[in-house]
N, C-alpha and C positions, 0 to 999 in steps of 0.2 A: 950834492941835496940841490934839486930843485928848488922854487922860491916857493913854487904851492907846497915841496912837504917842509919849506920852515914857517908857510903860514900855519898849517896843517902844527907841529909842533906846538910854535909858538899857543895856539889857543888848547891842545890839549895839555902845557901847565897850567895856562888861564890868567899868561901874562893879556897885558891891554896896552891895547894902538896906543894912548897916554901914557901908561909906563915907556917903553918902548923909546917914544917922544922924547920925554925929557932922560931919558940916561942920553940918547943921542944928540941929542939938542936940535932936536926937527921939526917936522908940524909933522901930523898925523896922519893926514894928506898924505905927504912925501912916504914913509909909510904902506900906507893901503895900496899908493899907487904902482910901492917896488912889488911888492905884494901879489900884487894882480899885472903887470911884467907891461903897467900902463905907463911909466915912465924909471928910469933909473935913477941911482946916486952911488956915489965917491964907494973906488974900490976902500973904503976904512968904516964908512958911517956904516954897508955893508957886510963888511971884517965885525963889528963892533956887532949888528943887530946879533949875527949867526954867538958869536961867543956871548953875548949877555941872556941871550934867546939855551945857550948849552953849558950854561953855570947855574944855572935855576932851576 
């Protein structure tokens, strides 16, 4: 699944960027830029992002 699809899935589950940033211990901006393919984040954080959305 590409980043855009993950963003749509996150939004459909009403998971906020603030909630994710707190869980991943990173900035809201990093997640936003990653979702919009403007920046990369570590493989570990990307996996945590995906797992958090899947589990919610």
